[in-house]
C-alpha positions as CSV (number, residue, x, y, z in Angstrom):
1,M,156.3,38.1,137.1
2,T,157.7,41.7,136.7
3,I,159.5,43.1,139.8
4,I,160.1,46.9,139.5
5,G,162.8,48.4,141.8
6,D,164.4,51.6,142.1
7,T,167.7,53.4,141.2
8,N,169.4,56.5,142.6
9,N,167.9,58.5,139.6
10,S,164.2,58.8,139.5
11,N,164.2,58.6,135.7
12,W,165.3,54.9,135.8
13,K,164.0,51.9,137.4
14,L,165.7,48.6,137.9
15,L,163.2,46.0,136.4
16,L,163.4,42.1,136.8
17,E,161.3,39.5,134.8
18,A,161.3,36.5,137.0
19,Y,159.5,33.2,135.4
20,E,159.6,29.4,135.9
21,T,160.8,27.7,132.8
22,G,160.1,23.9,133.9
23,Y,159.9,21.9,137.0
24,S,161.0,18.1,138.0
25,V,158.6,16.0,139.7
26,S,161.2,13.5,140.4
27,N,163.6,15.9,142.0
28,N,160.9,18.3,143.5
29,T,162.7,21.3,141.8
30,S,161.9,24.1,139.5
31,T,164.0,26.0,137.0
32,V,163.7,29.7,137.5
33,K,165.0,32.3,135.1
34,V,165.4,36.2,135.8
35,D,166.2,38.8,133.3
36,M,167.4,42.3,134.5
37,Y,166.7,45.5,132.9
38,L,167.4,49.1,133.1
39,S,164.0,51.0,132.3
40,R,163.6,54.5,131.4
41,I,160.6,56.2,133.0
42,N,160.4,59.6,131.1
43,R,161.6,61.2,127.8
44,Q,164.8,59.6,126.2
45,G,168.0,59.4,128.2
46,Y,171.6,57.9,127.6
47,L,174.1,56.3,129.4
48,G,177.3,54.2,128.9
49,G,180.1,52.6,130.8
50,N,180.9,49.5,132.9
51,W,178.5,48.1,135.4
52,S,178.2,45.1,137.7
53,G,175.3,43.4,139.6
54,S,173.8,40.3,140.9
55,I,170.6,38.4,141.0
56,T,169.8,36.3,144.0
57,V,166.9,33.5,144.0
58,D,166.2,31.5,147.0
59,G,169.3,32.5,148.7
60,Q,171.5,31.6,145.6
61,T,173.3,34.5,144.2
62,Q,174.9,35.0,140.8
63,Y,176.8,37.8,139.6
64,L,177.0,39.6,136.3
65,S,178.7,42.5,134.8
66,G,179.0,44.1,131.4
67,N,179.7,47.3,129.3
68,I,177.1,49.5,127.8
69,P,178.7,51.4,124.6
70,Y,178.6,55.2,125.3
71,P,176.1,56.7,124.3
72,T,173.5,54.2,124.4
73,Y,170.1,56.0,124.2
74,V,166.8,54.4,125.7
75,N,163.4,55.8,125.0
76,A,160.8,56.6,127.6
77,D,158.9,53.4,128.7
78,N,161.7,51.2,127.0
79,N,164.1,48.7,128.8
80,L,167.8,48.1,128.4
81,Y,168.7,44.4,128.8
82,L,171.5,43.7,131.1
83,G,171.5,40.0,131.6
84,S,169.9,36.7,132.6
85,K,170.5,34.1,135.4
86,E,169.0,30.5,135.6
87,Y,168.7,28.8,139.0
88,T,167.3,25.3,140.3
89,V,165.2,25.8,143.1
90,G,164.2,23.3,145.6
91,H,160.4,23.0,146.6
92,N,159.1,22.2,150.2
93,T,158.0,18.6,151.0
94,D,154.2,19.3,150.0
95,G,155.4,20.6,146.5
96,T,154.7,24.2,147.2
97,K,157.4,27.0,146.9
98,I,157.5,30.6,147.1
99,A,161.0,32.0,145.8
100,G,162.5,35.3,147.0
101,V,164.0,37.2,144.1
102,S,166.2,40.3,144.4
103,A,168.9,42.0,142.3
104,S,171.4,44.9,142.6
105,F,173.1,47.0,140.2
106,S,175.9,49.4,140.3
107,S,178.2,51.6,138.0
108,S,180.8,54.3,138.9
109,D,180.7,55.3,135.1
110,F,177.2,56.7,134.7
111,T,173.9,57.6,136.3
112,P,172.1,55.7,137.7
113,S,175.1,54.4,139.7
114,S,172.9,52.0,142.0
115,G,169.5,50.2,142.2
116,S,168.0,47.3,143.7
117,A,164.6,45.2,143.3
118,S,163.2,42.4,145.2
119,G,159.9,40.4,145.1
120,N,158.5,36.7,145.5
121,L,157.7,34.3,142.8
122,T,155.2,31.7,143.5
123,L,156.1,28.5,141.7
124,T,154.0,25.7,140.4
125,T,152.8,23.3,143.1
126,I,154.7,19.9,142.2
127,P,152.6,16.7,142.9
128,R,154.1,14.5,145.4
129,A,153.7,10.9,145.9
130,S,151.6,9.6,148.6
131,S,152.3,6.4,150.8
132,V,149.1,4.3,152.0
133,T,149.2,1.9,154.7
134,A,146.7,-0.9,154.9
135,T,146.4,-3.3,158.0
136,N,144.0,-5.8,155.7
137,T,144.6,-6.2,152.0
138,D,142.3,-8.9,151.3
139,I,140.2,-8.0,148.4
140,G,136.5,-7.3,149.3
141,S,137.4,-6.6,153.0
142,A,137.4,-3.3,154.7
143,T,141.0,-1.7,155.3
144,S,141.9,0.8,157.9
């Protein structure tokens, strides 16, 4: 799922790609990965310097940071990859889950100097075991 956020510069967007990479029936959990990008909206732009950010999935926050060599050029409608994080997300008792995904970005070295994005990712419904209670288990007899 693509989540498009904003920055404090209208020529750039903070873009997230959030997706489920697998799930565990026995643990009732999914693995979610989020890739974070700066996306250039129109005409070529450039930037460079240190940055930091965070990605939160279902209340779990992980931090990331880096340095973009100056000048790094990004063409219109292209993305600059910043980093990825992976999460283990617990599902509801019925196997369903909608995970909140959000991220923030900041830099004091270049513009855009801040950005954020948020959305919801619907995960695979994990099949759950059912329990059956029988009052009469004689073969051929009615049960309730």
